[in-house]
OpenMM code with the backbone's topology and positions (N, CA, C; nanometers):
from openmm import Vec3, app, unit

residues = "MET SER SER PRO SER ILE VAL ASP ARG LEU LEU LYS ASN MET GLY ASN MET HIS GLU LEU GLY ARG GLN ARG ALA PHE GLU LEU GLY ASN PRO PHE TYR ALA GLN PHE GLU GLU ASP GLY GLY TYR TYR ARG LYS GLU MET PRO SER GLY GLU LYS TYR LEU VAL THR ILE GLU ILE VAL THR ASP GLU ASN GLU MET PRO VAL GLU ILE LYS ASP THR ILE ILE LYS LYS PHE LYS ASP".split()
positions = [
    Vec3(-6.5388, 17.8881, -7.6550),
    Vec3(-6.4702, 17.8311, -7.5644),
    Vec3(-6.3281, 17.8050, -7.5917),
    Vec3(-6.2406, 17.8552, -7.5170),
    Vec3(-6.0893, 17.8893, -7.5541),
    Vec3(-6.0116, 17.7412, -7.4966),
    Vec3(-5.9083, 17.7070, -7.6167),
    Vec3(-5.8493, 17.6010, -7.5923),
    Vec3(-5.7360, 17.6067, -7.4467),
    Vec3(-5.7402, 17.5109, -7.3820),
    Vec3(-5.6389, 17.4948, -7.2684),
    Vec3(-5.4924, 17.5319, -7.3203),
    Vec3(-5.4407, 17.6137, -7.2004),
    Vec3(-5.3030, 17.6774, -7.2337),
    Vec3(-5.2134, 17.5591, -7.2095),
    Vec3(-5.0825, 17.5890, -7.2711),
    Vec3(-4.9839, 17.4701, -7.2333),
    Vec3(-4.9572, 17.4452, -7.0691),
    Vec3(-4.9367, 17.5374, -7.0183),
    Vec3(-4.9184, 17.4998, -6.8742),
    Vec3(-5.0310, 17.4017, -6.8174),
    Vec3(-5.1598, 17.4268, -6.8610),
    Vec3(-5.2972, 17.3501, -6.8051),
    Vec3(-5.2674, 17.2134, -6.8766),
    Vec3(-5.2303, 17.2054, -6.9882),
    Vec3(-5.2045, 17.0576, -7.0525),
    Vec3(-5.0853, 16.9859, -6.9730),
    Vec3(-4.9384, 17.0610, -6.9192),
    Vec3(-4.8689, 17.0160, -6.8813),
    Vec3(-4.9129, 16.9560, -6.7267),
    Vec3(-4.9853, 17.0572, -6.6893),
    Vec3(-5.0230, 16.9981, -6.5213),
    Vec3(-5.1445, 16.8958, -6.4952),
    Vec3(-5.2114, 16.8909, -6.6357),
    Vec3(-5.3160, 16.7758, -6.6270),
    Vec3(-5.2266, 16.6225, -6.6152),
    Vec3(-5.1249, 16.6090, -6.6867),
    Vec3(-5.0718, 16.4994, -6.6783),
    Vec3(-4.9204, 16.5370, -6.6240),
    Vec3(-4.9011, 16.5159, -6.4528),
    Vec3(-4.7670, 16.5266, -6.4065),
    Vec3(-4.6915, 16.4287, -6.4336),
    Vec3(-4.7389, 16.3308, -6.4833),
    Vec3(-4.6380, 16.1691, -6.4922),
    Vec3(-4.5356, 16.2017, -6.5863),
    Vec3(-4.5591, 16.3168, -6.7011),
    Vec3(-4.4672, 16.3175, -6.7791),
    Vec3(-4.3327, 16.3926, -6.7360),
    Vec3(-4.3526, 16.4663, -6.6431),
    Vec3(-4.2283, 16.5764, -6.6156),
    Vec3(-4.1163, 16.5130, -6.5980),
    Vec3(-4.1066, 16.4150, -6.5203),
    Vec3(-3.9786, 16.3583, -6.5196),
    Vec3(-3.9067, 16.3338, -6.6717),
    Vec3(-3.9894, 16.2881, -6.7416),
    Vec3(-3.9204, 16.2651, -6.8878),
    Vec3(-3.9168, 16.3847, -6.9505),
    Vec3(-3.9768, 16.5064, -6.9125),
    Vec3(-3.9063, 16.6250, -6.9753),
    Vec3(-3.7802, 16.6422, -6.9213),
    Vec3(-3.7670, 16.6210, -6.8098),
    Vec3(-3.6382, 16.6629, -6.7456),
    Vec3(-3.5355, 16.5658, -6.8054),
    Vec3(-3.5529, 16.4296, -6.8228),
    Vec3(-3.4696, 16.3541, -6.8831),
    Vec3(-3.4033, 16.3694, -7.0110),
    Vec3(-3.5153, 16.4113, -7.0932),
    Vec3(-3.4735, 16.4449, -7.2305),
    Vec3(-3.3994, 16.5578, -7.2318),
    Vec3(-3.4157, 16.6650, -7.1481),
    Vec3(-3.3417, 16.8375, -7.1810),
    Vec3(-3.2010, 16.7619, -7.1157),
    Vec3(-3.1851, 16.6767, -7.0119),
    Vec3(-3.0500, 16.6786, -6.9272),
    Vec3(-2.9603, 16.5949, -7.0399),
    Vec3(-3.0387, 16.4892, -7.1304),
    Vec3(-2.9622, 16.4056, -7.2122),
    Vec3(-2.9267, 16.5242, -7.3285),
    Vec3(-3.0056, 16.5841, -7.3852),
    Vec3(-2.9620, 16.7162, -7.4910),
    Vec3(-2.8469, 16.8019, -7.4289),
    Vec3(-2.8664, 16.8159, -7.3181),
    Vec3(-2.7315, 16.9147, -7.2790),
    Vec3(-2.6322, 16.8024, -7.2687),
    Vec3(-2.5944, 16.6784, -7.2775),
    Vec3(-2.5184, 16.5578, -7.2429),
    Vec3(-2.4915, 16.5384, -7.0913),
    Vec3(-2.5757, 16.5846, -7.0217),
    Vec3(-2.5616, 16.5344, -6.8827),
    Vec3(-2.6317, 16.4207, -6.8375),
    Vec3(-2.5834, 16.3580, -6.7254),
    Vec3(-2.6751, 16.2401, -6.6757),
    Vec3(-2.8174, 16.2935, -6.6257),
    Vec3(-2.9161, 16.2002, -6.5995),
    Vec3(-3.0357, 16.2383, -6.5403),
    Vec3(-3.0444, 16.1383, -6.4107),
    Vec3(-3.0953, 16.2219, -6.3077),
    Vec3(-3.1041, 16.1522, -6.1640),
    Vec3(-3.2422, 16.1596, -6.1336),
    Vec3(-3.3097, 16.0524, -6.0462),
    Vec3(-3.4292, 16.0440, -6.0369),
    Vec3(-3.4375, 15.9512, -5.9344),
    Vec3(-3.5485, 15.9369, -5.8356),
    Vec3(-3.5509, 15.8669, -5.7123),
    Vec3(-3.6884, 15.8014, -5.7179),
    Vec3(-3.6485, 15.6707, -5.7021),
    Vec3(-3.7829, 15.5688, -5.7297),
    Vec3(-3.8018, 15.5012, -5.5531),
    Vec3(-3.8959, 15.4609, -5.5430),
    Vec3(-3.9237, 15.4075, -5.4011),
    Vec3(-3.8698, 15.2758, -5.4085),
    Vec3(-3.8630, 15.1722, -5.5018),
    Vec3(-3.8051, 15.0599, -5.5061),
    Vec3(-3.6532, 15.0788, -5.4797),
    Vec3(-3.6232, 15.1990, -5.4860),
    Vec3(-3.4331, 15.1910, -5.4928),
    Vec3(-3.3999, 15.2342, -5.3180),
    Vec3(-3.4966, 15.2089, -5.2305),
    Vec3(-3.4458, 15.2120, -5.0899),
    Vec3(-3.3629, 15.3587, -5.0621),
    Vec3(-3.4340, 15.4968, -5.1065),
    Vec3(-3.3694, 15.5713, -5.0710),
    Vec3(-3.2287, 15.6419, -5.1560),
    Vec3(-3.1916, 15.5586, -5.2491),
    Vec3(-3.0729, 15.5918, -5.3376),
    Vec3(-3.1508, 15.6505, -5.4704),
    Vec3(-3.0625, 15.7149, -5.5599),
    Vec3(-3.0947, 15.7639, -5.6644),
    Vec3(-3.0633, 15.6744, -5.8124),
    Vec3(-3.1124, 15.6779, -5.9058),
    Vec3(-3.0805, 15.6122, -6.0425),
    Vec3(-3.0230, 15.7180, -6.1250),
    Vec3(-2.9141, 15.6935, -6.1687),
    Vec3(-2.8172, 15.8011, -6.2651),
    Vec3(-2.8351, 15.7347, -6.4097),
    Vec3(-2.8744, 15.7963, -6.4922),
    Vec3(-2.9001, 15.7372, -6.6263),
    Vec3(-2.8079, 15.8068, -6.7014),
    Vec3(-2.7126, 15.7544, -6.7914),
    Vec3(-2.6179, 15.8394, -6.8801),
    Vec3(-2.7155, 15.8588, -7.0260),
    Vec3(-2.6438, 15.9552, -7.0978),
    Vec3(-2.6972, 15.9782, -7.2381),
    Vec3(-2.6857, 15.8361, -7.3141),
    Vec3(-2.5711, 15.7677, -7.3000),
    Vec3(-2.5548, 15.6402, -7.3192),
    Vec3(-2.6353, 15.5300, -7.3072),
    Vec3(-2.7252, 15.5489, -7.2080),
    Vec3(-2.8022, 15.4349, -7.1702),
    Vec3(-2.7671, 15.3482, -7.0418),
    Vec3(-2.6336, 15.3798, -7.0256),
    Vec3(-2.6075, 15.3178, -6.8845),
    Vec3(-2.6650, 15.3735, -6.7613),
    Vec3(-2.7029, 15.2716, -6.6750),
    Vec3(-2.7617, 15.3140, -6.5352),
    Vec3(-2.7163, 15.2623, -6.4220),
    Vec3(-2.7143, 15.3550, -6.3088),
    Vec3(-2.6256, 15.3222, -6.2163),
    Vec3(-2.7398, 15.3726, -6.0927),
    Vec3(-2.7314, 15.2836, -5.9719),
    Vec3(-2.7787, 15.3187, -5.8333),
    Vec3(-2.6535, 15.4077, -5.7566),
    Vec3(-2.6897, 15.5178, -5.7020),
    Vec3(-2.6050, 15.6221, -5.6932),
    Vec3(-2.6625, 15.6958, -5.5360),
    Vec3(-2.5794, 15.7586, -5.4499),
    Vec3(-2.5803, 15.8425, -5.3553),
    Vec3(-2.5454, 15.9837, -5.4088),
    Vec3(-2.6018, 16.0680, -5.3726),
    Vec3(-2.5435, 16.2112, -5.4318),
    Vec3(-2.5124, 16.3339, -5.2993),
    Vec3(-2.4483, 16.3922, -5.3384),
    Vec3(-2.4381, 16.5368, -5.2791),
    Vec3(-2.4620, 16.6295, -5.3199),
    Vec3(-2.5239, 16.7246, -5.3228),
    Vec3(-2.5716, 16.8644, -5.4142),
    Vec3(-2.4530, 16.9652, -5.3452),
    Vec3(-2.3878, 17.0354, -5.4156),
    Vec3(-2.2779, 17.1246, -5.3735),
    Vec3(-2.3402, 17.2752, -5.4123),
    Vec3(-2.3498, 17.3463, -5.3168),
    Vec3(-2.4366, 17.4594, -5.3491),
    Vec3(-2.3292, 17.6089, -5.3293),
    Vec3(-2.3870, 17.7156, -5.3874),
    Vec3(-2.3024, 17.8222, -5.3977),
    Vec3(-2.3190, 17.9098, -5.2691),
    Vec3(-2.2678, 18.0087, -5.2209),
    Vec3(-2.2958, 18.1030, -5.1058),
    Vec3(-2.4557, 18.1514, -5.1053),
    Vec3(-2.4978, 18.1439, -5.2160),
    Vec3(-2.6544, 18.1792, -5.2111),
    Vec3(-2.7642, 18.0462, -5.2006),
    Vec3(-2.6907, 17.9271, -5.1896),
    Vec3(-2.7875, 17.8127, -5.1820),
    Vec3(-2.8214, 17.7459, -5.2858),
    Vec3(-2.7375, 17.8179, -5.3855),
    Vec3(-2.7968, 17.7694, -5.5442),
    Vec3(-2.7104, 17.6456, -5.5630),
    Vec3(-2.7613, 17.5341, -5.6417),
    Vec3(-2.7119, 17.4139, -5.6597),
    Vec3(-2.5915, 17.4651, -5.7610),
    Vec3(-2.4554, 17.4255, -5.7468),
    Vec3(-2.3749, 17.4213, -5.8672),
    Vec3(-2.2962, 17.2775, -5.9038),
    Vec3(-2.3380, 17.1839, -5.8512),
    Vec3(-2.2551, 17.0493, -5.8903),
    Vec3(-2.3256, 16.9560, -5.7892),
    Vec3(-2.3457, 16.8269, -5.8511),
    Vec3(-2.3866, 16.7266, -5.7891),
    Vec3(-2.2646, 16.6345, -5.8227),
    Vec3(-2.2490, 16.5861, -5.6919),
    Vec3(-2.1278, 16.4624, -5.6684),
    Vec3(-2.2033, 16.3434, -5.6257),
    Vec3(-2.2012, 16.2093, -5.7407),
    Vec3(-2.2216, 16.0967, -5.7007),
    Vec3(-2.1369, 15.9944, -5.6807),
    Vec3(-2.1903, 15.9043, -5.5801),
    Vec3(-2.1154, 15.7742, -5.5677),
    Vec3(-2.1504, 15.6571, -5.6166),
    Vec3(-2.1064, 15.5853, -5.6859),
    Vec3(-2.1682, 15.4493, -5.7629),
    Vec3(-2.1851, 15.3689, -5.6297),
    Vec3(-2.3330, 15.3129, -5.6050),
    Vec3(-2.3368, 15.1755, -5.5200),
    Vec3(-2.3467, 15.0525, -5.6283),
    Vec3(-2.4101, 15.0622, -5.7408),
    Vec3(-2.3737, 14.9516, -5.8534),
    Vec3(-2.4334, 14.9802, -6.0041),
    Vec3(-2.4066, 14.9066, -6.0581),
    Vec3(-2.4438, 14.9443, -6.1880),
    Vec3(-2.5396, 14.8475, -6.2227),
    Vec3(-2.6476, 14.8719, -6.2891),
    Vec3(-2.7589, 14.8014, -6.3379),
    Vec3(-2.7121, 14.7179, -6.4617),
    Vec3(-2.7691, 14.5873, -6.4844),
    Vec3(-2.7577, 14.5200, -6.6122),
    Vec3(-2.8252, 14.5573, -6.7028),
    Vec3(-2.7625, 14.5592, -6.8257),
    Vec3(-2.8621, 14.5895, -6.9524),
    Vec3(-2.9690, 14.4953, -6.9657),
] * unit.nanometer
topology = app.Topology()
chain = topology.addChain("A")
for resn in residues:
    res = topology.addResidue(resn, chain)
    for name in ("N", "CA", "C"):
        topology.addAtom(name, app.Element.getBySymbol(name[0]), res)
């Protein structure tokens, strides 16, 4: 019997996918954006420093509809 592939293991636990994205964003020195039901349609922006904000976002795309920039507007800062 063969062992499950890496893809099979990742797909088995889809709950960890946002954590992988968060980790990679921080490795690159970028903020991490996520949307949670309790935030009423806004996004959370988490900085590598740990600061968290509630924001609206605008995704700027190029002529091929590929994202090139995220512009955010801070609604409020979460308290630590």
